[in-house]
Every structure is written in structure tokens, then in C-alpha cells.
FITI-417642 format. One record per residue: residue number from 1; residue in one letter; x, y, z of N, C-alpha, C in turn. Coordinates in steps of 0.02 Angstrom, whole numbers, plus 50000, padded with zeros to 5 digits. Atoms other than C-alpha are relative to their C-alpha. Layout:
<nodes>
[node NUM "A" [X Y Z] [X Y Z] [X Y Z]]
...
</nodes>
This chain:
<nodes>
[node 1 "X" [50051 49968 50040] [50969 48620 51092] [50001 50076 50013]]
[node 2 "X" [49998 49928 49985] [50986 48786 51182] [50056 50034 49961]]
[node 3 "X" [49945 49971 50038] [51154 48814 51096] [49981 50012 49928]]
[node 4 "X" [50022 49993 50070] [51075 48786 50926] [49953 50059 49993]]
[node 5 "X" [50047 49944 50002] [50937 48910 50965] [50038 50066 50007]]
[node 6 "X" [49960 49939 49991] [51064 49038 51026] [50039 50015 49936]]
[node 7 "X" [49962 49990 50062] [51171 49012 50870] [49955 50025 49944]]
[node 8 "X" [50048 49977 50051] [51019 49031 50757] [49979 50072 50013]]
[node 9 "X" [50020 49932 49984] [50965 49188 50849] [50055 50050 49983]]
[node 10 "X" [49944 49956 50016] [51138 49264 50831] [50008 50008 49925]]
[node 11 "X" [49994 49996 50073] [51147 49221 50646] [49943 50041 49970]]
[node 12 "X" [50057 49963 50026] [50972 49288 50615] [50007 50075 50017]]
[node 13 "X" [49992 49929 49981] [51007 49449 50712] [50055 50033 49958]]
[node 14 "X" [49946 49972 50041] [51170 49474 50617] [49976 50014 49930]]
[node 15 "X" [50025 49990 50067] [51085 49450 50450] [49950 50059 49997]]
[node 16 "X" [50048 49945 49998] [50944 49568 50498] [50036 50066 50007]]
[node 17 "X" [49962 49938 49991] [51067 49700 50558] [50037 50020 49936]]
[node 18 "X" [49966 49985 50063] [51167 49686 50397] [49952 50025 49947]]
[node 19 "X" [50048 49979 50050] [51013 49700 50288] [49970 50068 50016]]
[node 20 "X" [50026 49935 49979] [50943 49845 50389] [50053 50054 49989]]
[node 21 "X" [49946 49953 50012] [51113 49931 50383] [50008 50017 49927]]
[node 22 "X" [49996 49989 50072] [51121 49908 50196] [49941 50043 49976]]
[node 23 "X" [50059 49961 50019] [50944 49977 50179] [50008 50073 50021]]
[node 24 "X" [49990 49931 49977] [50986 50130 50283] [50053 50035 49958]]
[node 25 "X" [49948 49970 50042] [51145 50159 50183] [49973 50018 49931]]
[node 26 "X" [50030 49986 50065] [51047 50147 50021] [49951 50058 50003]]
[node 27 "X" [50049 49946 49993] [50913 50264 50087] [50033 50068 50004]]
[node 28 "X" [49966 49935 49994] [51042 50400 50119] [50041 50017 49938]]
[node 29 "X" [49963 49986 50062] [51114 50389 49943] [49975 50065 49968]]
[node 30 "X" [50019 49937 50033] [51113 50546 49838] [49943 49989 49951]]
[node 31 "X" [50060 50003 50042] [50961 50585 49731] [50016 49974 49930]]
[node 32 "X" [49985 50022 50068] [51049 50553 49566] [50015 49926 49996]]
[node 33 "X" [49987 50072 49999] [51090 50375 49619] [49938 49958 50014]]
[node 34 "X" [50061 50036 49981] [50911 50330 49664] [49979 49952 49945]]
[node 35 "X" [50022 50044 50055] [50871 50259 49492] [50044 49938 49995]]
[node 36 "X" [49955 50058 50002] [51025 50147 49493] [49986 49953 50058]]
[node 37 "X" [50015 50042 49941] [50981 50086 49667] [49935 49961 49989]]
[node 38 "X" [50064 50034 50013] [50803 50046 49612] [50010 49940 49954]]
[node 39 "X" [49987 50055 50046] [50871 49937 49473] [50033 49941 50037]]
[node 40 "X" [49966 50052 49963] [50973 49839 49601] [49955 49965 50051]]
[node 41 "X" [50046 50028 49950] [50823 49803 49713] [49986 49926 49993]]
[node 42 "X" [50014 50071 50007] [50775 49634 49640] [50062 49956 50013]]
[node 43 "X" [49938 50038 49987] [50957 49576 49647] [50013 49995 50074]]
[node 44 "X" [49989 49999 49927] [50972 49627 49830] [49951 49952 50033]]
[node 45 "X" [50050 50046 49972] [50811 49532 49868] [50020 49928 49988]]
[node 46 "X" [49979 50069 50014] [50875 49376 49782] [50060 49979 50042]]
[node 47 "X" [49940 50016 49960] [51043 49383 49870] [49980 49991 50073]]
[node 48 "X" [50024 50007 49931] [50957 49411 50038] [49962 49935 50011]]
[node 49 "X" [50037 50063 49995] [50840 49265 50005] [50046 49939 49999]]
[node 50 "X" [49952 50055 50003] [50984 49151 49957] [50038 49994 50066]]
[node 51 "X" [49966 50002 49935] [51075 49199 50117] [49956 49969 50054]]
[node 52 "X" [50046 50027 49949] [50922 49162 50223] [49990 49925 49992]]
[node 53 "X" [50010 50071 50013] [50891 48994 50140] [50063 49961 50017]]
[node 54 "X" [49937 50034 49987] [51075 48947 50151] [50012 49992 50075]]
[node 55 "X" [49991 50004 49927] [51085 48987 50336] [49950 49951 50031]]
[node 56 "X" [50050 50048 49975] [50923 48892 50368] [50018 49928 49986]]
[node 57 "X" [49979 50067 50017] [50987 48740 50275] [50061 49978 50041]]
[node 58 "X" [49941 50016 49960] [51152 48749 50368] [49980 49980 50071]]
[node 59 "X" [50022 50018 49933] [51064 48748 50536] [49961 49935 50001]]
[node 60 "X" [50035 50064 50005] [50952 48605 50479] [50051 49943 49995]]
[node 61 "X" [49947 50050 50005] [51108 48508 50429] [50034 49989 50067]]
[node 62 "X" [49969 50007 49935] [51188 48543 50597] [49955 49962 50049]]
[node 63 "X" [50046 50034 49955] [51032 48483 50687] [49997 49925 49984]]
[node 64 "X" [50003 50071 50019] [51030 48320 50587] [50067 49966 50012]]
[node 65 "X" [49934 50030 49996] [51218 48291 50588] [50022 49989 50073]]
[node 66 "X" [49979 50005 49931] [51236 48314 50776] [49938 50002 50045]]
[node 67 "X" [50064 49999 49963] [51071 48263 50859] [50012 49991 50075]]
[node 68 "X" [49983 50003 49929] [51130 48301 51036] [49937 49998 50043]]
[node 69 "X" [50062 49999 49963] [50950 48324 51090] [49972 49929 50010]]
[node 70 "X" [50023 50069 49992] [50924 48134 51071] [50037 49963 50055]]
[node 71 "X" [49961 50033 49948] [51055 48093 51202] [49964 50005 50067]]
[node 72 "X" [50034 49999 49935] [50994 48048 51378] [50029 50054 50046]]
</nodes>
């Protein structure tokens, strides 16, 4: 169970770092690109949400497929 928690924490931290890095990169974009970036906001949110749900479902599948915590 500890390995699953560590794996989830690593995946979550990686996703957070990638999203924060992307946000910082977008924040430093030139002024003339701001309008184009604003139009992409909803798409970025959807993609980020899909990634979060997919990773969550993957970890749920791993927990069900290999229930090592039930072993004595």
C-alpha cells in the first residue's frame, strides 16, 4: 500500500509541476499573444482534467487488479 501511495504522490507531483510550468511559461508570453492564450484556456483546463481523471482511474485499476493489501 505504501508503494501505491508513493507512486500516486510522484504522479500527482509530476502533473502539478508540469501544469505549473506550463502556466509560468504562458504567463511570460509576449503581450501580443495574450489574446490567443486566453482562447486556449478552456482547452488546457479540459486536457488537464482528463489527465487527472485518467491517472486517478489508472491508480484505482491498479488497486483493484493487484490487491496486495489483502494479503496476510
